[in-house]
C-alpha positions in Angstrom: 62.9 196.4 227.9 63.2 192.6 227.4 62.3 190.4 230.4 65.0 188.0 231.4 64.4 185.0 233.6 67.1 185.3 236.3 67.3 181.5 236.8 68.7 181.3 233.3 71.8 183.0 234.5 72.4 180.6 237.4 75.2 178.0 237.2 74.0 174.7 235.9 73.2 171.9 238.4 74.6 168.8 236.7 74.6 165.1 237.4 78.0 163.5 237.7 78.3 162.3 234.1 77.5 165.7 232.6 79.7 167.5 235.1 82.7 165.3 234.3 82.1 165.9 230.6 81.9 169.7 231.0 85.0 169.8 233.3 86.9 167.8 230.7 86.0 170.3 228.0 86.9 173.3 230.2 90.3 171.6 231.1 91.0 170.9 227.3 90.4 174.6 226.7 93.1 175.4 229.3 90.8 176.0 232.3 91.9 175.5 235.9 89.2 173.5 237.8 88.5 174.1 241.5 86.3 171.9 243.6 84.7 173.1 246.9 82.2 171.1 248.8 79.9 171.2 251.8 76.4 170.7 253.2 75.4 174.4 252.8 72.3 173.7 254.8 71.9 177.0 256.6 73.7 179.4 254.4 75.8 182.1 256.0 78.6 184.6 255.3 81.3 182.1 256.0 80.0 180.0 253.1 80.1 183.0 250.8 83.7 183.9 251.8 84.8 180.2 251.4 83.3 179.9 247.9 84.4 183.3 246.7 88.0 182.7 247.7 87.9 179.2 246.2 87.0 180.8 242.9 90.2 182.9 242.9 92.2 179.7 242.6 91.1 178.9 239.1 88.8 179.5 236.1 85.9 177.2 237.0 84.4 176.6 240.4 82.5 173.4 240.9 80.6 173.1 244.2 79.7 169.6 245.4 76.7 169.5 247.8 76.1 166.7 250.3 72.8 164.8 249.6 70.0 165.1 252.1 70.7 161.5 253.3 74.4 162.3 254.0 73.5 165.6 255.7 71.2 163.7 258.1 74.0 161.3 258.9 76.5 164.1 259.5 74.3 166.6 261.3 71.4 164.7 262.8 67.8 163.7 262.0 66.5 167.3 262.1 68.7 168.2 259.2 68.9 169.3 256.5 66.6 172.3 256.9 66.6 172.9 253.2 66.3 170.1 250.6 69.3 169.3 248.4 67.8 170.6 245.2 67.0 174.0 246.8 70.5 174.1 248.4 71.9 173.4 245.0 69.8 176.2 243.5 70.9 178.7 246.1 74.6 177.9 245.5 74.0 178.0 241.7 72.8 181.6 242.0 76.2 182.8 243.2 77.9 184.6 240.3 81.3 183.1 241.0 80.0 179.5 240.9 80.3 177.7 237.5 78.7 174.3 238.2 76.9 172.6 241.0 76.4 168.9 241.7 74.8 166.9 244.5 76.9 163.9 245.7 75.3 160.9 247.5 78.4 159.4 248.9 79.5 159.9 252.6 82.6 161.9 251.5 83.6 163.9 248.5 86.4 161.4 247.6 84.6 159.7 244.6 83.8 163.1 243.1 87.4 164.1 243.4 88.5 160.8 241.8 86.3 161.4 238.7 86.8 165.2 238.4 90.5 165.4 239.3 90.3 169.1 240.1 93.4 171.2 239.9 92.5 172.5 243.3 90.4 171.0 246.1 89.4 173.9 248.3 88.5 173.4 252.0 87.6 175.8 254.7 89.8 177.2 257.5 88.6 174.6 259.9 91.2 172.4 258.1 94.9 172.6 257.5 96.4 171.2 254.3 97.6 168.2 256.3 94.2 167.5 258.0 92.1 167.5 254.8 90.8 163.9 254.6 91.0 163.8 250.8 94.5 165.2 250.6 96.2 161.9 249.5 93.7 161.3 246.7 94.3 164.9 245.4 98.1 164.5 245.7 98.1 161.1 243.9 97.1 162.7 240.6 99.1 165.9 241.0 96.3 168.2 242.3 96.7 170.7 245.2 94.7 171.2 248.4 94.0 174.8 249.3 92.6 176.3 252.5 90.4 179.2 251.8 87.8 181.5 253.5 87.8 183.4 256.7 88.4 182.1 260.2 85.9 179.4 261.2 83.8 181.6 263.4 80.5 181.0 261.6 78.5 177.8 262.0 75.1 176.7 260.7 74.7 174.7 263.9 75.5 177.7 266.1 73.0 179.8 264.2 70.3 177.2 264.6 70.9 177.1 268.4 70.3 180.8 268.5 67.1 180.4 266.7 65.9 177.3 268.5 67.4 177.4 272.0 
């Protein structure tokens, strides 16, 4: 039996230029592009459910991951627990993820502007009208979708259970 390196079957982790080029090719071939994003610092079932449902919106699921610097700004000096490249690799191992990228900006807005996804998927802690990037998505004709299970899973809450 032939030995297969499982990492070869992971979704590619791409820089922005390569990601934009791949998404353009996928779109030219009729593909529907979905963008989901997050810190994904302490991975839990809520993340799985969010990303799995996001994939049902289209053909290609792109996951944007906040850089280490931005996670620190969002979550505090003791975060992230897992470095950005390792978080990207964890996400890339999910069979329903097609591409992964790390974005250095404070918000996902610039990534949305260059990718112009057909759908921008956000978790259930948002409503379509409360998604900060909704106007950018609407400007080019994209749609905002709320996906995943109710927001009763939290990396911060899990960390508090581990480190009271």
